[in-house]
C-alpha positions, 0 to 999 in steps of 0.5 A: 151350224156348229153350236158351241156352248160355253160352260166353263164359268164358275157362277160365283154370284150364285154362291153358296149353291154354285160351287167349283164342282157344280157351278150355276150351269149345272144347277136347276136354277130356273126350272127342274132341269139344269141350265146346261140341259135347257140350253142344249135342248134349245139348240137341238131344235136349231141344229143337229145334236152331232154339231153341238159342242160344249167347252169347259174345264177338266174338273167339270168333264164328268158332270157334263158328260153325265148331264148330257149323256147322249152327247158324244164324248168328243163333243166335249172340248176340254180346255186345260185351264180357263183362259176366258172366251177368246181362246175357248172359242178359237180352240173350237174354230181351229179344231173344226177348220178344214179345207173343204167346208166353211161351217157357220159357228154359233156361240152361246152361254150355258146359263141364260134364260130364253123361253121364246124358242121360236123367236130365238130360232128365227133370229139365229137363222137370220144370223146363219144366213148373214154369216154364210154370205158375208165375212162378218162377226155377228153378235146378238143385242137385246132391247133394254127394258131398263137402264141396267148397270150390270150389262155391257151395251152395243151402240148400233147404226140405224142407217147401216142395215147389214141384212134383212130388217134386224141386222145392223153395223155395230158402232161401238161397244160400251162397258158396264155403265153407271146409272146416269150413263145407262139412263142416257143410253137407253133413252137415246134408243141407239143402244142394245144390251150385249147378249154375249152370243155370236155367229160367224163362219169358222174362217171369219173368226179365225181370220179375226183372231189372226188379225187382232190376236196373232200370238193366240192364233199361232198357238191355236194353229199349232194345236190344230196341226199337232193332232197327229203327234204321239205326244199330242195331249202333253203338247196341247197342255204345254201350248195352252199354257203359252196362250194369254187369257183374253175375252172375245169382246175386248180382244176381237170384237172391239177391234174389228170393223166387220162387226154386226148386231142382230136386234133380237126379238126373243125374250132374254135374261142372263139370270146373273144374280140372286136378285135377277132370279128373284125378279123372274120367279113366282112370288107369294102375296107378300112378294116372297120367293120360297124354295124349301122348308121356309117359314116367313112371318111378316117378311116381305120381298125376300128370296129364300132357298134351303136345301135341308134345314128350315129357315124361319124369319120374322119381320125382314124385308128385301133379303136373300137368304140361301142355305146350301151345303155347309154355308149360309148366305144372307144379303140385301137384294140390292147388294146381290152382285157383291156375292162374287166378292165373298167367293174371291175372299174365300179363294184368297183365304184358301177356304176351299171347303166352302168353294 
């Protein structure tokens, strides 16, 4: 299996630790290792490391090659600019296309937490087996533990097994719902969280791109065929500018009819916000998570992180307080999803020193 790690995200919800030059996937968010390293090591237990590719932008090239020093330089696919997931995935598929073999290709985010590697390996193998024999686009669905509003959902058909006992035909995808709708969907038992991981053959995803995003497919095919040009780098960058930004979910999966979902058995958390990190972290007797030099008096259910300066609090509850570099974040835990708006405002105000 070709394993593609998507590492081009900015991790804006983890500002101020996550910055442009060192975003979430390159931080030790959940362990002493970076999330990218944990993901790479997990996939190395499933496929040969020569088959693991990382996709990211040019600003992260040096940091990624330093973090994954054993990975061949050519296994880092540098996209000239971020164009969302469909062009990034299509680029790797196009570059791996050949006339003699039809490899199975798995796509995995660089910043998700999966601790049960054995179950993960078994589920991925089920996807590999199915994608090897069928013209199918396979995604991973996570059994919802609560009516979450921060995830997309997949409605699947219990009566249409695709392969074995855990692969089913996808009925439809649902965008992030409000709480009332999420409660109804979870109670029905017909929905899974969209885990953002995929398996398919190279030919299947390229065929799907040709059918549903033909302009993008033609540009990617031009990039593939142009590799022998003397001016390839210039040609690649110019052609890339002509590709429109599009997500693989909206551009392909929501349009295709050959989409299946693996009802996953492994534990999963996308660690998508500071509050999500609080939920999975070890807490003291007062319900606080403290990282760094922290003094918390009569304070409860808070997440504290500091890289350098001491943080002292008295009588606060349900806060996230993060000091990193030249910035300090203070936010109510229930509002942690809104941290991305801070990053948006900083960008619009051209406050680059804080990004």
